C-alpha positions in Angstrom: 13.9 -22.3 -12.2 13.5 -19.1 -10.2 11.9 -16.1 -12.0 11.7 -12.5 -10.7 9.4 -10.0 -12.4 11.1 -6.9 -13.8 9.4 -4.4 -11.5 10.3 -5.1 -7.9 11.3 -3.3 -4.7 9.9 0.0 -3.4 7.5 1.9 -5.5 8.2 5.6 -6.2 5.8 6.6 -3.4 7.8 4.7 -0.8 11.1 5.9 -2.3 9.8 9.5 -2.0 8.8 9.0 1.6 12.3 7.6 2.4 14.0 10.6 0.7 11.9 13.0 2.8 12.7 11.1 6.0 16.4 11.2 5.2 16.2 14.9 4.5 14.4 15.5 7.8 17.0 13.5 9.7 19.9 15.5 8.1 18.2 18.9 8.9 17.2 18.2 12.5 18.7 16.8 15.7 15.7 14.7 16.5 12.9 13.1 14.4 9.7 11.3 15.3 7.5 9.3 13.0 3.9 9.4 14.4 3.0 6.4 12.2 5.1 3.8 10.4 6.6 5.3 7.2 5.4 2.1 5.4 3.8 -1.1 6.4 6.9 -3.2 6.7 8.5 -3.3 10.1 11.7 -4.9 8.9 12.4 -2.1 6.3 11.5 0.6 8.9 13.9 -1.0 11.4 16.7 -0.9 8.8 16.1 2.8 8.3 15.8 3.4 12.1 19.1 1.7 12.7 20.8 4.0 10.1 19.1 7.3 10.9 18.1 6.9 14.5 14.6 8.5 14.5 11.9 7.8 17.1 8.6 6.2 16.4 5.3 7.1 18.0 4.1 10.1 20.1 5.1 8.4 23.4 8.8 8.6 22.4 8.6 12.2 21.0 10.8 14.9 22.5 9.7 18.5 22.8 12.0 19.8 20.1 11.6 16.9 17.6 10.6 17.5 14.0 7.8 15.2 12.8 7.6 13.1 9.7 4.1 12.2 8.6 3.8 8.8 6.9 3.4 7.8 3.3 -0.3 6.9 4.1 -1.2 10.3 5.3 -2.1 11.9 8.6 -5.0 13.6 10.2 -5.9 17.3 10.5 -6.1 16.8 14.3 -2.4 15.7 14.3 -1.5 18.9 12.3 -3.3 21.0 14.9 -1.9 19.1 17.9 1.7 19.2 16.8 1.7 22.6 14.9 4.6 23.9 17.1 6.9 21.2 15.7 8.7 21.4 12.4 7.1 18.8 10.2 7.7 17.0 6.9 4.9 15.5 4.9 6.0 12.2 3.3 2.6 11.3 1.8 2.6 9.3 -1.3 2.4 11.6 -4.4 -0.5 9.4 -5.7 -2.5 10.1 -2.5 -1.5 13.7 -2.6 -3.0 14.0 -6.1 -6.2 12.3 -4.9 -6.5 15.0 -2.2 -6.2 17.6 -5.1 -9.0 15.9 -7.0 -11.3 15.8 -4.0 -10.7 19.6 -3.4 -11.5 20.3 -7.1 -14.6 18.2 -7.3 -16.5 19.5 -4.3 -19.9 19.4 -6.0 -20.0 15.6 -6.0 -21.2 13.4 -3.2 -18.0 11.4 -2.5 -17.7 7.9 -1.1 -14.5 6.3 0.2 -14.2 2.5 -0.1 -11.6 1.3 2.3 -10.6 -0.5 5.5 -11.9 1.7 8.3 -8.8 1.3 10.5 -6.2 1.8 7.8 -4.1 5.0 8.1 -5.0 6.0 4.6 -8.7 5.8 5.3 -8.4 7.7 8.6 -6.4 10.4 6.9 -8.9 10.9 4.0 -11.9 11.0 6.4 -10.1 13.6 8.5 -9.3 15.9 5.7 -12.7 15.6 3.9 -15.6 15.7 6.3 -18.1 15.2 3.5 -16.7 11.8 2.6 -18.9 8.8 3.3 -17.0 5.7 4.3 -17.9 2.3 2.9 -16.1 -0.3 5.0 -14.6 -2.8 2.4 -14.3 -5.5 5.0 -18.0 -5.3 6.0 -18.9 -5.9 2.3 -22.1 -3.8 2.6 -23.5 -1.6 -0.2 -24.9 1.8 0.6 -28.3 3.0 -0.4 -27.9 5.4 -3.4 -30.1 7.7 -5.4 -29.4 9.3 -8.8 -27.3 12.2 -7.5 -23.9 12.8 -9.0 -21.3 10.8 -7.1 -17.6 10.1 -6.9 -16.1 6.9 -5.6 -12.5 6.8 -4.4 -10.9 3.5 -3.5 -8.2 3.0 -0.9 -5.0 2.5 -2.9 -4.4 -1.1 -1.8 -8.0 -2.5 -1.9 -8.3 -5.6 -4.2 -9.1 -4.8 -7.8 -12.0 -7.4 -7.6 -13.7 -5.6 -4.7 -13.1 -2.2 -6.3 -14.7 -3.3 -9.6 -17.7 -4.8 -7.8 -18.4 -1.5 -6.1 -17.7 0.5 -9.2 -20.3 -1.5 -11.1 -22.8 -1.1 -8.2 -22.4 2.7 -8.3 -22.7 2.9 -12.1 -25.9 0.9 -11.9 -27.5 2.8 -9.0 -26.3 6.4 -9.3 -24.8 8.9 -11.6 -21.1 8.1 -11.1 -19.1 11.1 -12.4 -15.7 10.3 -11.0 -14.1 6.9 -10.1 -10.6 6.7 -8.6 -9.4 3.0 -8.6 -6.7 1.3 -6.5 -3.0 2.3 -6.9 -1.9 1.9 -10.5 1.5 0.7 -9.5 0.1 -2.1 -7.3 -2.3 -3.1 -10.1 0.6 -3.0 -12.7 2.6 -5.5 -10.6 -0.4 -7.8 -10.5 -0.8 -7.4 -14.3 2.9 -8.1 -14.8 2.4 -11.5 -13.2 -0.7 -12.2 -15.4 1.2 -11.2 -18.5 4.1 -13.5 -17.4 1.7 -16.5 -17.4 0.5 -15.8 -20.9 3.8 -17.2 -22.1 4.6 -19.6 -19.3 2.6 -22.7 -18.0 1.3 -21.5 -14.6 0.6 -25.1 -13.6 4.4 -25.7 -13.3 4.9 -22.7 -11.0 4.6 -21.8 -7.3 4.4 -18.2 -6.4 6.1 -16.2 -3.6 4.7 -12.7 -3.0 7.4 -10.6 -1.5 6.5 -8.2 1.3 5.3 -7.9 4.9 2.2 -9.6 6.3 1.2 -6.1 7.6 1.3 -4.7 4.0 -2.2 -4.4 2.4 -0.8 -4.5 -1.1 1.2 -7.6 -0.3 -1.9 -9.3 1.1 -4.1 -8.3 -1.7 -1.6 -9.4 -4.3 -1.5 -12.8 -2.7 -5.2 -13.2 -2.6 -5.8 -12.0 -6.2 -3.1 -14.4 -7.5 -4.6 -17.2 -5.4 -8.0 -16.7 -7.1 -6.4 -16.6 -10.6 -4.1 -19.5 -10.1 -5.6 -21.8 -7.5 -3.3 -24.8 -8.4 -0.2 -22.8 -7.5 1.1 -22.8 -3.9 1.4 -19.2 -2.9 3.5 -17.9 0.0 4.4 -14.5 1.4 8.0 -13.7 2.3 9.6 -10.6 3.8 12.9 -12.4 4.4 14.5 -15.8 3.6 13.3 -17.0 7.1 9.7 -16.8 5.9 10.3 -19.4 3.2 9.3 -22.9 3.9 10.6 -24.9 1.0 8.5 -27.9 2.0 5.4 -26.0 0.9 6.7 -25.5 -2.6 6.5 -28.5 -4.9 6.5 -27.2 -8.5 9.6 -27.1 -10.7 9.5 -23.3 -11.0 9.0 -20.4 -8.7 7.8 -16.9 -9.6 8.7 -14.0 -7.3 6.1 -11.2 -7.3 7.1 -8.0 -5.4 4.8 -5.8 -3.4 5.6 -2.1 -3.2 6.9 -1.9 0.4 9.9 -4.2 0.3 13.3 -3.0 -0.8 15.1 -4.1 -3.9 18.0 -5.3 -1.7 15.6 -7.5 0.3 14.1 -8.9 -2.9 17.6 -9.6 -4.3 18.6 -11.4 -1.1 15.5 -13.7 -1.4 16.1 -14.3 -5.1 19.8 -15.2 -4.5 18.9 -17.5 -1.6 16.4 -19.4 -3.8 19.0 -19.8 -6.6 21.2 -21.6 -4.2 18.6 -24.0 -2.9 
């Protein structure tokens, strides 16, 4: 049997960024995305084929409008391209986090994230007082009892986030804690809830999304720790599915947030016919 969790396809943040991109394309003759709108090359290519925007500053024309990505942009980019019309497609969840940081200026803020991720780069650019904790280095900063805030990159694993939250609570006065994206966490929880009423040992799992998507990769790794006896694959299209690696009688499809509902449905229908 093939099972697909109820919540799948783009999250509201990605949907919002696509709506802004489409609006920009309708209102301007030329559009450039400085960074990928989302971390899924196939989905971005589909949009590019339909709306014919350019990607990257090397392809930009002098009269192009600019669309900033869902993961944010830097203040330096705002200054460099201030003469261009621009549209900010930042995820509303990240936009709200910017608001919180602006309101809580008295705290010593730390940002836990991957140092080369666009979201991390954007936060550090807009908030010079932020101290980066590189989640991939797995190092813990020296802390004192000052009042602190900890903000976690939206797609960092829940396990790593909780580990650092605990460290901060034990070693400093943690006043504000902003965890990973609640939508990404909710999709993981939906899979956990599914296995409360199904025998997980009879299932393999396919996490749907791109290998460049942090939330897709983190979903896979989290589920792998929870269900080590399940074979777990990632798939962005049907071409990514190697049926020889799946040997259980059931398959559960778990969607990341940067793959479209149409792509998910195509994979689901393909598996139904196998």
